[in-house]
N, CA, C and O of each residue as an XYZ file, in Angstrom:
920
protein
N      -9.393     80.248     31.650
C      -8.865     81.555     32.018
C      -9.076     81.790     33.505
O     -10.112     81.412     34.052
N      -8.111     82.407     34.157
C      -8.236     82.748     35.580
C      -8.167     84.258     35.749
O      -7.219     84.905     35.303
N      -9.193     84.813     36.404
C      -9.246     86.235     36.735
C      -9.074     86.357     38.238
O      -9.812     85.744     39.009
N      -8.101     87.150     38.647
C      -7.747     87.260     40.062
C      -8.052     88.669     40.562
O      -7.722     89.655     39.904
N      -8.681     88.754     41.726
C      -8.949     90.036     42.381
C      -8.132     90.072     43.660
O      -8.191     89.148     44.471
N      -7.371     91.138     43.836
C      -6.568     91.293     45.056
C      -6.891     92.633     45.673
O      -6.542     93.678     45.124
N      -7.563     92.607     46.827
C      -8.000     93.843     47.492
C      -8.170     93.543     48.966
O      -8.830     92.569     49.329
N      -7.585     94.365     49.819
C      -7.710     94.121     51.262
C      -9.025     94.620     51.832
O      -9.287     94.438     53.021
N      -9.859     95.248     51.006
C     -11.200     95.648     51.417
C     -12.186     94.606     50.893
O     -12.436     94.531     49.690
N     -12.745     93.801     51.804
C     -13.598     92.692     51.384
C     -14.825     93.172     50.613
O     -15.260     92.514     49.667
N     -15.384     94.318     51.013
C     -16.548     94.855     50.315
C     -16.228     95.241     48.884
O     -16.993     94.937     47.969
N     -15.083     95.920     48.683
C     -14.667     96.301     47.333
C     -14.388     95.072     46.477
O     -14.741     95.034     45.299
N     -13.749     94.061     47.080
C     -13.428     92.842     46.334
C     -14.698     92.130     45.888
O     -14.782     91.650     44.757
N     -15.684     92.061     46.774
C     -16.940     91.396     46.434
C     -17.681     92.163     45.337
O     -18.264     91.560     44.436
N     -17.655     93.485     45.419
C     -18.328     94.323     44.413
C     -17.699     94.117     43.030
O     -18.413     93.900     42.051
N     -16.377     94.184     42.951
C     -15.686     93.990     41.675
C     -15.901     92.563     41.175
O     -16.064     92.340     39.975
N     -15.902     91.605     42.089
C     -16.159     90.227     41.694
C     -17.526     90.056     41.060
O     -17.680     89.317     40.087
N     -18.527     90.746     41.619
C     -19.862     90.693     41.051
C     -19.912     91.282     39.651
O     -20.580     90.741     38.770
N     -19.207     92.392     39.444
C     -19.144     93.000     38.115
C     -18.463     92.066     37.114
O     -18.904     91.937     35.972
N     -17.389     91.418     37.556
C     -16.674     90.491     36.679
C     -17.539     89.280     36.330
O     -17.497     88.796     35.199
N     -18.325     88.788     37.293
C     -19.236     87.668     37.021
C     -20.282     88.067     35.986
O     -20.598     87.291     35.084
N     -20.820     89.280     36.118
C     -21.814     89.755     35.159
C     -21.215     89.875     33.767
O     -21.869     89.542     32.779
N     -19.972     90.349     33.679
C     -19.277     90.468     32.393
C     -19.078     89.094     31.767
O     -19.294     88.921     30.568
N     -18.666     88.113     32.575
C     -18.489     86.744     32.090
C     -19.768     86.199     31.474
O     -19.746     85.651     30.373
N     -20.875     86.347     32.175
C     -22.154     85.824     31.676
C     -22.562     86.533     30.393
O     -23.049     85.902     29.455
N     -22.363     87.839     30.354
C     -22.757     88.625     29.180
C     -21.947     88.231     27.951
O     -22.477     88.192     26.840
N     -20.663     87.940     28.150
C     -19.773     87.613     27.032
C     -19.703     86.115     26.738
O     -19.142     85.711     25.720
N     -20.259     85.302     27.606
C     -20.169     83.865     27.424
C     -18.763     83.337     27.603
O     -18.366     82.373     26.947
N     -18.008     83.965     28.490
C     -16.607     83.586     28.717
C     -16.515     82.650     29.920
O     -17.087     82.909     30.979
N     -15.788     81.569     29.727
C     -15.552     80.628     30.822
C     -14.278     81.053     31.544
O     -13.191     81.037     30.968
N     -14.423     81.427     32.796
C     -13.263     81.892     33.574
C     -13.501     81.615     35.049
O     -14.623     81.692     35.549
N     -12.420     81.292     35.721
C     -12.460     81.090     37.171
C     -12.080     82.397     37.862
O     -11.094     83.038     37.499
N     -12.875     82.785     38.864
C     -12.588     83.993     39.639
C     -11.964     83.616     40.964
O     -12.509     82.793     41.699
N     -10.812     84.218     41.279
C     -10.134     83.989     42.552
C      -9.967     85.325     43.260
O      -9.704     86.340     42.614
N     -10.117     85.334     44.582
C      -9.977     86.568     45.358
C      -8.947     86.369     46.461
O      -8.938     85.346     47.145
N      -8.070     87.377     46.622
C      -7.051     87.342     47.672
C      -7.135     88.628     48.496
O      -7.324     89.707     47.936
N      -6.995     88.522     49.826
C      -7.165     89.691     50.695
C      -5.910     90.538     50.873
O      -5.957     91.572     51.539
N      -4.786     90.118     50.288
C      -3.545     90.880     50.449
C      -2.589     90.533     49.320
O      -2.716     89.492     48.675
N      -1.629     91.427     49.092
C      -0.603     91.163     48.087
C       0.231     89.954     48.475
O       0.617     89.155     47.622
N       0.505     89.826     49.755
C       1.332     88.705     50.218
C       0.637     87.365     49.942
O       1.284     86.405     49.523
N      -0.687     87.302     50.177
C      -1.430     86.063     49.947
C      -1.433     85.701     48.465
O      -1.284     84.532     48.111
N      -1.600     86.699     47.600
C      -1.590     86.422     46.166
C      -0.210     85.964     45.718
O      -0.091     85.025     44.932
N       0.831     86.623     46.212
C       2.190     86.264     45.815
C       2.508     84.828     46.207
O       3.135     84.099     45.438
N       2.088     84.422     47.381
C       2.315     83.041     47.832
C       1.617     82.060     46.886
O       2.195     81.045     46.499
N       0.366     82.374     46.518
C      -0.386     81.494     45.616
C       0.243     81.469     44.228
O       0.315     80.411     43.602
N       0.700     82.624     43.739
C       1.304     82.695     42.408
C       2.586     81.890     42.326
O       2.870     81.276     41.298
N       3.360     81.885     43.397
C       4.604     81.125     43.400
C       4.340     79.620     43.370
O       5.188     78.845     42.929
N       3.153     79.209     43.845
C       2.765     77.800     43.779
C       2.171     77.445     42.420
O       2.398     76.348     41.910
N       1.411     78.368     41.834
C       0.747     78.126     40.552
C       0.655     79.442     39.794
O      -0.119     80.324     40.165
N       1.445     79.574     38.731
C       1.536     80.836     38.004
C       0.491     80.975     36.899
O       0.584     81.881     36.071
N      -0.466     80.115     36.880
C      -1.498     80.127     35.846
C      -2.565     81.175     36.180
O      -3.674     80.833     36.590
N      -2.224     82.431     36.003
C      -3.147     83.547     36.228
C      -3.119     84.446     34.992
O      -2.047     84.775     34.482
N      -4.299     84.841     34.514
C      -4.379     85.563     33.240
C      -4.663     87.051     33.396
O      -4.041     87.871     32.720
N      -5.586     87.409     34.271
C      -5.968     88.811     34.468
C      -5.948     89.101     35.961
O      -6.501     88.339     36.754
N      -5.309     90.203     36.344
C      -5.214     90.584     37.757
C      -5.847     91.953     37.963
O      -5.384     92.952     37.413
N      -6.907     91.990     38.757
C      -7.551     93.240     39.176
C      -6.969     93.581     40.544
O      -7.308     92.952     41.546
N      -6.097     94.574     40.577
C      -5.201     94.776     41.718
C      -5.396     96.137     42.377
O      -5.194     97.179     41.755
N      -5.790     96.108     43.641
C      -5.877     97.341     44.426
C      -4.466     97.868     44.677
O      -3.554     97.092     44.963
N      -4.288     99.167     44.573
C      -2.961     99.743     44.784
C      -2.684     99.985     46.255
O      -1.625     99.613     46.760
N      -3.634    100.611     46.951
C      -3.402    101.022     48.333
C      -3.831     99.912     49.293
O      -4.999     99.809     49.666
N      -2.853     99.081     49.683
C      -3.124     98.009     50.642
C      -2.111     98.066     51.768
O      -0.996     98.556     51.589
N      -2.506     97.561     52.935
C      -1.575     97.475     54.039
C      -0.510     96.441     53.730
O      -0.763     95.499     52.980
N       0.685     96.602     54.301
C       1.777     95.695     53.973
C       2.298     96.003     52.583
O       2.551     97.163     52.259
N       2.461     94.976     51.755
C       2.924     95.184     50.392
C       1.835     95.862     49.570
O       0.689     95.414     49.568
N       2.189     96.941     48.872
C       1.213     97.649     48.039
C       1.012     96.921     46.711
O       1.778     96.028     46.351
N      -0.039     97.324     45.993
C      -0.276     96.737     44.686
C       0.856     97.012     43.716
O       1.217     96.141     42.925
N       1.422     98.213     43.766
C       2.545     98.531     42.879
C       3.767     97.671     43.196
O       4.445     97.195     42.286
N       4.045     97.475     44.464
C       5.191     96.635     44.856
C       4.977     95.200     44.384
O       5.907     94.551     43.904
N       3.752     94.711     44.523
C       3.450     93.363     44.063
C       3.623     93.258     42.548
O       4.221     92.304     42.049
N       3.095     94.244     41.823
C       3.192     94.216     40.353
C       4.655     94.218     39.906
O       5.023     93.488     38.986
N       5.488     95.036     40.555
C       6.912     95.068     40.197
C       7.549     93.694     40.420
O       8.306     93.203     39.582
N       7.233     93.093     41.552
C       7.817     91.780     41.857
C       7.369     90.751     40.826
O       8.186     89.963     40.348
N       6.099     90.745     40.480
C       5.590     89.787     39.504
C       6.273     89.958     38.155
O       6.689     88.977     37.539
N       6.390     91.211     37.691
C       7.031     91.453     36.397
C       8.511     91.057     36.419
O       9.021     90.478     35.459
N       9.189     91.374     37.521
C      10.611     91.046     37.613
C      10.851     89.541     37.577
O      11.940     89.085     37.229
N       9.826     88.776     37.942
C       9.963     87.321     37.964
C       9.187     86.667     36.823
O       8.842     85.487     36.885
N       8.920     87.447     35.787
C       8.417     86.873     34.548
C       6.923     86.734     34.399
O       6.464     86.110     33.442
N       6.141     87.295     35.311
C       4.684     87.180     35.202
C       4.180     87.945     33.984
O       4.560     89.095     33.768
N       3.327     87.308     33.191
C       2.827     87.944     31.977
C       1.361     88.283     32.008
O       0.802     88.663     30.979
N       0.701     88.158     33.177
C      -0.735     88.424     33.223
C      -1.058     89.883     32.925
O      -0.204     90.758     33.067
N      -2.293     90.137     32.511
C      -2.764     91.496     32.287
C      -3.125     92.115     33.637
O      -3.964     91.578     34.362
N      -2.493     93.245     33.977
C      -2.712     93.886     35.277
C      -3.593     95.113     35.101
O      -3.286     96.005     34.311
N      -4.686     95.146     35.843
C      -5.602     96.295     35.860
C      -5.606     96.827     37.288
O      -6.027     96.131     38.212
N      -5.141     98.054     37.466
C      -5.077     98.631     38.800
C      -6.422     99.227     39.209
O      -7.110     99.851     38.402
N      -6.782     99.026     40.465
C      -7.955     99.634     41.073
C      -7.465    100.618     42.125
O      -6.659    100.258     42.983
N      -7.938    101.841     42.066
C      -7.415    102.857     42.980
C      -8.423    103.973     43.202
O      -9.301    104.219     42.374
N      -8.277    104.638     44.331
C      -9.090    105.812     44.612
C      -8.409    107.096     44.183
O      -8.979    108.177     44.330
N      -7.175    106.994     43.646
C      -6.391    108.164     43.276
C      -5.794    107.978     41.887
O      -5.702    106.858     41.385
N      -5.395    109.073     41.277
C      -4.780    109.015     39.947
C      -3.293    109.377     40.003
O      -2.715    109.794     38.999
N      -2.682    109.220     41.171
C      -1.305    109.650     41.364
C      -0.279    108.623     40.895
O       0.921    108.896     40.917
N      -0.732    107.459     40.474
C       0.203    106.364     40.227
C       0.387    106.031     38.749
O       1.086    105.073     38.420
N      -0.224    106.799     37.859
C      -0.252    106.411     36.448
C       1.153    106.258     35.872
O       1.430    105.281     35.177
N       2.039    107.203     36.149
C       3.394    107.133     35.589
C       4.100    105.847     36.019
O       4.812    105.233     35.225
N       3.903    105.439     37.282
C       4.561    104.230     37.771
C       3.994    102.978     37.104
O       4.672    101.955     37.008
N       2.749    103.068     36.647
C       2.129    101.913     36.018
C       2.788    101.493     34.734
O       2.741    100.319     34.370
N       3.412    102.439     34.029
C       4.086    102.086     32.784
C       5.231    101.123     33.040
O       5.513    100.264     32.204
N       5.889    101.249     34.174
C       7.029    100.381     34.478
C       6.612     98.922     34.644
O       7.419     98.020     34.418
N       5.367     98.683     35.036
C       4.904     97.310     35.252
C       3.915     96.885     34.168
O       3.217     95.881     34.311
N       3.862     97.663     33.078
C       3.021     97.325     31.931
C       1.566     97.131     32.336
O       0.920     96.167     31.925
N       1.058     98.055     33.145
C      -0.355     97.976     33.528
C      -1.228     98.224     32.305
O      -0.954     99.123     31.511
N      -2.269     97.431     32.159
C      -3.188     97.608     31.039
C      -4.029     98.862     31.219
O      -4.275     99.593     30.260
N      -4.472     99.111     32.457
C      -5.363    100.251     32.683
C      -5.471    100.534     34.180
O      -5.131     99.702     35.020
N      -5.962    101.750     34.485
C      -6.335    102.133     35.845
C      -7.838    102.329     35.887
O      -8.409    102.936     34.980
N      -8.485    101.826     36.925
C      -9.901    102.073     37.139
C     -10.090    102.729     38.497
O      -9.621    102.228     39.519
N     -10.780    103.848     38.486
C     -11.043    104.558     39.731
C     -12.179    103.898     40.504
O     -13.176    103.477     39.917
N     -12.027    103.812     41.810
C     -13.098    103.324     42.671
C     -14.096    104.468     42.955
O     -13.677    105.621     43.060
N     -15.370    104.181     43.078
C     -16.016    102.885     42.836
C     -16.008    102.541     41.354
O     -16.280    103.393     40.508
N     -15.697    101.302     41.049
C     -15.522    100.867     39.665
C     -16.854    100.857     38.930
O     -17.856    100.364     39.448
N     -16.858    101.402     37.727
C     -18.032    101.388     36.870
C     -18.088    100.067     36.095
O     -17.096     99.654     35.494
N     -19.243     99.412     36.111
C     -19.366     98.102     35.485
C     -19.112     98.112     33.991
O     -18.441     97.223     33.468
N     -19.643     99.113     33.299
C     -19.431     99.183     31.846
C     -17.959     99.403     31.527
O     -17.414     98.786     30.611
N     -17.323    100.283     32.287
C     -15.902    100.563     32.038
C     -15.061     99.330     32.331
O     -14.131     99.023     31.586
N     -15.376     98.625     33.406
C     -14.648     97.395     33.715
C     -14.797     96.388     32.583
O     -13.830     95.729     32.200
N     -16.003     96.271     32.053
C     -16.232     95.349     30.952
C     -15.392     95.683     29.740
O     -14.846     94.786     29.096
N     -15.279     96.970     29.418
C     -14.467     97.393     28.277
C     -12.996     97.022     28.479
O     -12.332     96.551     27.555
N     -12.500     97.241     29.696
C     -11.092     96.947     29.982
C     -10.849     95.435     29.979
O      -9.809     94.975     29.508
N     -11.799     94.667     30.502
C     -11.658     93.208     30.467
C     -11.676     92.697     29.023
O     -10.966     91.748     28.691
N     -12.486     93.326     28.168
C     -12.468     92.967     26.740
C     -11.067     93.168     26.162
O     -10.567     92.316     25.427
N     -10.436     94.300     26.497
C      -9.080     94.578     26.014
C      -8.094     93.551     26.551
O      -7.197     93.105     25.835
N      -8.266     93.179     27.823
C      -7.356     92.203     28.422
C      -7.453     90.863     27.700
O      -6.433     90.225     27.439
N      -8.664     90.435     27.379
C      -8.848     89.168     26.678
C      -8.209     89.234     25.297
O      -7.583     88.271     24.855
N      -8.364     90.363     24.614
C      -7.754     90.521     23.300
C      -6.242     90.473     23.405
O      -5.585     89.873     22.554
N      -5.674     91.097     24.439
C      -4.219     91.055     24.636
C      -3.750     89.619     24.863
O      -2.704     89.213     24.358
N      -4.524     88.863     25.617
C      -4.158     87.473     25.890
C      -4.149     86.674     24.599
O      -3.262     85.852     24.374
N      -5.139     86.918     23.752
C      -5.182     86.218     22.461
C      -3.984     86.605     21.598
O      -3.410     85.762     20.910
N      -3.609     87.883     21.639
C      -2.445     88.333     20.874
C      -1.181     87.651     21.371
O      -0.311     87.296     20.576
N      -1.074     87.465     22.687
C       0.117     86.847     23.274
C       0.329     85.428     22.773
O       1.441     84.904     22.837
N      -0.744     84.799     22.270
C      -0.622     83.435     21.783
C      -0.022     83.379     20.378
O       0.304     82.298     19.888
N       0.126     84.544     19.723
C       0.658     84.563     18.366
C       2.162     84.302     18.360
O       2.879     84.674     19.289
N       2.614     83.661     17.303
C       4.013     83.262     17.180
C       4.616     83.829     15.898
O       3.921     84.042     14.905
N       5.924     84.066     15.944
C       6.705     84.351     14.752
C       7.489     83.087     14.424
O       8.284     82.615     15.237
N       7.269     82.545     13.244
C       7.913     81.297     12.850
C       9.134     81.625     11.993
O       9.022     82.292     10.965
N      10.299     81.148     12.430
C      11.554     81.402     11.717
C      12.149     80.079     11.246
O      12.248     79.120     12.010
N      12.540     80.046      9.987
C      13.204     78.864      9.433
C      14.711     79.081      9.478
O      15.238     79.998      8.848
N      15.393     78.231     10.227
C      16.837     78.322     10.424
C      17.526     77.145      9.740
O      16.862     76.168      9.393
N      18.837     77.214      9.538
C      19.548     76.104      8.883
C      19.363     74.767      9.588
O      19.377     73.721      8.940
N      19.190     74.789     10.914
C      19.071     73.531     11.656
C      17.645     73.216     12.080
O      17.430     72.321     12.898
N      16.657     73.942     11.532
C      15.268     73.641     11.873
C      14.406     74.882     11.962
O      14.797     75.963     11.523
N      13.228     74.711     12.536
C      12.245     75.790     12.650
C      12.066     76.152     14.121
O      12.000     75.271     14.978
N      11.987     77.443     14.410
C      11.743     77.902     15.770
C      10.509     78.796     15.784
O      10.310     79.609     14.881
N       9.680     78.639     16.817
C       8.502     79.475     17.015
C       8.748     80.407     18.199
O       8.990     79.946     19.315
N       8.688     81.706     17.960
C       8.922     82.689     19.014
C       7.611     83.382     19.367
O       6.981     83.973     18.489
N       7.181     83.326     20.630
C       6.022     84.118     21.026
C       6.311     85.606     20.785
O       7.384     86.088     21.148
N       5.379     86.329     20.185
C       5.622     87.736     19.873
C       5.943     88.551     21.125
O       6.743     89.484     21.066
N       5.328     88.208     22.253
C       5.539     89.012     23.460
C       6.949     88.873     24.022
O       7.356     89.668     24.869
N       7.711     87.859     23.556
C       9.089     87.697     24.034
C      10.092     88.489     23.197
O      11.235     88.674     23.615
N       9.677     88.956     22.023
C      10.597     89.639     21.112
C      10.772     91.093     21.543
O       9.794     91.834     21.646
N      12.005     91.495     21.793
C      12.283     92.862     22.219
C      12.400     93.800     21.027
O      11.806     94.879     21.017
N      13.162     93.389     20.030
C      13.288     94.211     18.828
C      13.859     93.378     17.692
O      14.388     92.287     17.906
N      13.744     93.913     16.475
C      14.302     93.291     15.275
C      15.290     94.272     14.662
O      15.062     95.481     14.659
N      16.386     93.739     14.144
C      17.481     94.581     13.648
C      18.023     94.036     12.326
O      18.299     92.843     12.201
N      18.170     94.920     11.352
C      18.695     94.527     10.048
C      20.196     94.783      9.987
O      20.674     95.837     10.406
N      20.932     93.808      9.461
C      22.345     93.983      9.179
C      22.632     93.297      7.854
O      22.587     92.071      7.758
N      22.922     94.085      6.845
C      23.118     93.606      5.474
C      21.879     92.838      5.007
O      20.779     93.390      4.998
N      22.045     91.588      4.625
C      20.914     90.834      4.078
C      20.187     90.000      5.126
O      19.307     89.205      4.795
N      20.557     90.184      6.385
C      19.972     89.381      7.452
C      19.221     90.266      8.450
O      19.573     91.424      8.673
N      18.175     89.682      9.040
C      17.461     90.334     10.131
C      17.638     89.497     11.384
O      17.392     88.291     11.369
N      18.064     90.132     12.474
C      18.205     89.436     13.750
C      17.008     89.751     14.625
O      16.664     90.914     14.834
N      16.384     88.710     15.129
C      15.251     88.842     16.041
C      15.785     88.650     17.451
O      16.301     87.586     17.792
N      15.656     89.694     18.270
C      16.192     89.671     19.632
C      15.078     89.343     20.626
O      14.165     90.141     20.839
N      15.167     88.170     21.226
C      14.228     87.771     22.265
C      15.000     87.250     23.455
O      16.013     87.834     23.842
N      14.535     86.156     24.045
C      15.328     85.527     25.103
C      16.647     85.013     24.523
O      17.675     84.978     25.200
N      16.584     84.612     23.239
C      17.783     84.303     22.468
C      17.704     85.090     21.173
O      16.644     85.608     20.822
N      18.823     85.183     20.458
C      18.857     85.920     19.193
C      18.899     84.943     18.025
O      19.624     83.948     18.042
N      18.088     85.261     16.999
C      18.042     84.422     15.802
C      18.174     85.316     14.576
O      17.485     86.329     14.460
N      19.075     84.931     13.650
C      19.269     85.683     12.414
C      18.746     84.875     11.236
O      19.051     83.692     11.089
N      17.951     85.538     10.397
C      17.380     84.875      9.230
C      17.589     85.754      8.004
O      17.688     86.976      8.112
N      17.656     85.121      6.845
C      17.837     85.869      5.603
C      16.464     86.282      5.071
O      15.990     85.770      4.057
N      15.837     87.230      5.792
C      14.529     87.777      5.416
C      14.562     89.283      5.658
O      15.275     89.760      6.541
N      13.801     90.017      4.883
C      13.794     91.471      5.038
C      12.971     91.882      6.250
O      12.108     91.138      6.715
N      13.251     93.069      6.749
C      12.487     93.604      7.870
C      11.027     93.812      7.470
O      10.120     93.578      8.269
N      10.807     94.251      6.236
C       9.428     94.437      5.761
C       8.661     93.121      5.757
O       7.483     93.077      6.111
N       9.323     92.075      5.364
C       8.692     90.757      5.326
C       8.278     90.311      6.723
O       7.147     89.871      6.929
N       9.181     90.423      7.668
C       8.882     90.011      9.038
C       7.850     90.921      9.686
O       7.048     90.462     10.500
N       7.859     92.205      9.337
C       6.905     93.153      9.924
C       5.466     92.731      9.671
O       4.588     92.979     10.497
N       5.224     92.097      8.536
C       3.875     91.656      8.214
C       3.359     90.554      9.109
O       2.165     90.256      9.091
N       4.238     89.934      9.900
C       3.832     88.854     10.798
C       3.798     89.294     12.261
O       3.583     88.476     13.155
N       4.008     90.573     12.498
C       3.971     91.113     13.857
C       2.591     91.677     14.166
O       1.700     91.648     13.317
N       2.411     92.194     15.390
C       1.117     92.768     15.765
C       1.273     94.228     16.147
O       2.319     94.832     15.911
N       0.221     94.796     16.744
C       0.205     96.240     17.005
C       1.123     96.675     18.135
O       1.261     97.873     18.381
N       1.754     95.737     18.828
C       2.696     96.119     19.877
C       4.069     96.489     19.308
O       4.941     96.943     20.048
N       4.266     96.298     17.999
C       5.548     96.597     17.372
C       5.465     97.889     16.555
O       4.442     98.196     15.944
N       6.589     98.648     16.565
C       6.624     99.918     15.841
C       8.001    100.071     15.188
O       9.030     99.806     15.810
N       7.998    100.503     13.924
C       9.252    100.710     13.202
C       9.822    102.075     13.562
O       9.251    103.106     13.206
N      10.942    102.080     14.265
C      11.529    103.319     14.766
C      12.666    103.832     13.884
O      13.157    104.944     14.075
N      13.080    103.013     12.919
C      14.249    103.332     12.092
C      14.205    102.392     10.897
O      13.565    101.343     10.971
N      14.856    102.734      9.815
C      14.814    101.846      8.644
C      15.413    100.482      8.944
O      15.165     99.519      8.218
N      16.208    100.394     10.022
C      16.855     99.123     10.364
C      16.342     98.491     11.649
O      16.846     97.445     12.058
N      15.342     99.106     12.304
C      14.901     98.606     13.608
C      13.382     98.645     13.753
O      12.733     99.614     13.359
N      12.831     97.583     14.321
C      11.449     97.543     14.795
C      11.509     97.170     16.272
O      12.225     96.242     16.648
N      10.765     97.880     17.105
C      10.805     97.642     18.545
C       9.449     97.178     19.050
O       8.408     97.593     18.541
N       9.473     96.316     20.052
C       8.255     95.924     20.766
C       8.007     96.970     21.847
O       8.821     97.119     22.759
N       6.902     97.690     21.756
C       6.646     98.803     22.671
C       6.508     98.364     24.120
O       6.641     99.186     25.027
N       6.243     97.073     24.355
C       6.157     96.586     25.729
C       7.478     96.734     26.474
O       7.496     96.781     27.704
N       8.576     96.808     25.741
C       9.895     96.824     26.373
C      10.498     98.223     26.452
O      11.624     98.372     26.926
N       9.788     99.237     26.008
C      10.333    100.598     26.018
C      10.272    101.201     27.412
O       9.239    101.157     28.080
N      11.398    101.768     27.842
C      11.416    102.481     29.111
C      11.388    103.997     28.906
O      10.709    104.710     29.645
N      12.129    104.494     27.899
C      12.252    105.939     27.723
C      12.507    106.260     26.255
O      13.137    105.489     25.532
N      12.005    107.414     25.836
C      12.205    107.867     24.454
C      12.813    109.260     24.475
O      12.337    110.138     25.195
N      13.857    109.466     23.692
C      14.368    110.802     23.420
C      14.196    111.044     21.927
O      13.697    110.173     21.214
N      14.594    112.189     21.456
C      14.446    112.466     20.030
C      15.463    111.713     19.175
O      15.366    111.710     17.948
N      16.424    111.083     19.817
C      17.469    110.392     19.055
C      17.532    108.894     19.322
O      18.117    108.160     18.526
N      16.940    108.413     20.434
C      17.054    106.994     20.731
C      15.881    106.499     21.574
O      15.159    107.274     22.200
N      15.724    105.182     21.563
C      14.732    104.491     22.384
C      15.492    103.613     23.366
O      16.283    102.761     22.962
N      15.251    103.823     24.658
C      15.918    103.033     25.685
C      14.979    101.930     26.156
O      13.847    102.201     26.558
N      15.450    100.688     26.107
C      14.648     99.560     26.549
C      14.861     99.298     28.038
O      15.790     99.827     28.648
N      13.995     98.481     28.606
C      14.045     98.224     30.040
C      15.296     97.475     30.458
O      15.688     97.525     31.624
N      15.929     96.777     29.518
C      17.165     96.063     29.847
C      18.404     96.926     29.629
O      19.528     96.443     29.765
N      18.205     98.205     29.290
C      19.322     99.119     29.087
C      19.777     99.250     27.646
O      20.634    100.084     27.352
N      19.229     98.451     26.735
C      19.595     98.545     25.321
C      19.129     99.885     24.751
O      17.995    100.302     24.984
N      20.013    100.560     23.999
C      19.680    101.822     23.341
C      19.577    101.584     21.838
O      20.507    101.067     21.220
N      18.445    101.961     21.257
C      18.217    101.795     19.823
C      18.080    103.158     19.163
O      17.516    104.077     19.757
N      18.589    103.302     17.939
C      18.462    104.598     17.255
C      17.013    104.876     16.863
O      16.280    103.971     16.464
N      16.613    106.139     16.982
C      15.263    106.560     16.617
C      15.347    107.586     15.499
O      15.974    108.635     15.647
N      14.708    107.272     14.383
C      14.641    108.222     13.285
C      13.853    109.456     13.732
O      12.804    109.318     14.361
N      14.336    110.641     13.422
C      13.669    111.863     13.867
C      12.224    111.939     13.387
O      11.352    112.416     14.113
N      11.971    111.476     12.184
C      10.614    111.556     11.643
C       9.659    110.560     12.307
O       8.447    110.644     12.113
N      10.201    109.612     13.094
C       9.358    108.636     13.777
C       9.066    109.008     15.230
O       8.305    108.323     15.912
N       9.678    110.101     15.699
C       9.542    110.455     17.122
C       8.078    110.704     17.508
O       7.579    110.115     18.466
N       7.405    111.563     16.770
C       6.016    111.897     17.097
C       5.121    110.667     16.954
O       4.277    110.405     17.810
N       5.308    109.919     15.872
C       4.475    108.747     15.641
C       4.633    107.698     16.715
O       3.653    107.073     17.120
N       5.861    107.492     17.189
C       6.096    106.514     18.245
C       5.402    106.943     19.538
O       4.796    106.117     20.220
N       5.486    108.217     19.874
C       4.811    108.685     21.090
C       3.303    108.473     21.001
O       2.677    108.049     21.972
N       2.723    108.764     19.851
C       1.284    108.552     19.676
C       0.941    107.064     19.763
O      -0.067    106.686     20.359
N       1.790    106.224     19.164
C       1.538    104.784     19.193
C       1.622    104.233     20.617
O       0.837    103.365     20.997
N       2.572    104.739     21.399
C       2.701    104.295     22.790
C       1.470    104.655     23.602
O       0.971    103.837     24.374
N       0.977    105.875     23.432
C      -0.213    106.309     24.170
C      -1.402    105.443     23.800
O      -2.163    105.024     24.672
N      -1.568    105.170     22.506
C      -2.688    104.342     22.047
C      -2.568    102.911     22.535
O      -3.567    102.277     22.876
N      -1.323    102.395     22.570
C      -1.122    101.010     22.944
C      -1.394    100.778     24.413
O      -2.024     99.786     24.780
N      -0.925    101.683     25.261
C      -1.095    101.497     26.689
C      -2.365    102.131     27.202
O      -2.651    102.059     28.397
């Protein structure tokens, strides 16, 4: 596992690094710690080697900000867990767009950092889970984090990911193989909450512009599930 710290304040970076080292020893986790002094330096390294799992990212930096870096990483397929470090709470709404796991206020509390790192590790383990589909021409394994939504049409369920696959299985059957990032928004639809951009009382809008119907009785539950998930 690789844990990356990006902060243009060397003192803050060293302090957070020390907390992360203490967490590693306490949990018995084997992880490499990398530190970068700017968003530009991290981006250059990521483009050479994308094997990064957890990013502790300062928001307010000279040049490219942490939010700008996070947007660029997500737009280019980065799946690492992003934890923002900030002296302000003004950026929370923007964090949803880049799927930030959490915000930590500076000076960072060691116990709180440990709790958030525990969540990040659990998310990484969840990302390794697969949905196995048996198709007429063979078997396909889909990482759960790639699935945007599932849709029922007659006796078939279509799983929408990077590609679409239709199988003769019920939505209830497939739901049992999903994780807590998925929520049933309609009798015919299950959505991956990671891909939700906006919710109205009648539909769920995904980040790619797809609009899915939302059952009225699921509106409150979906909002609660989103808050709990993020």
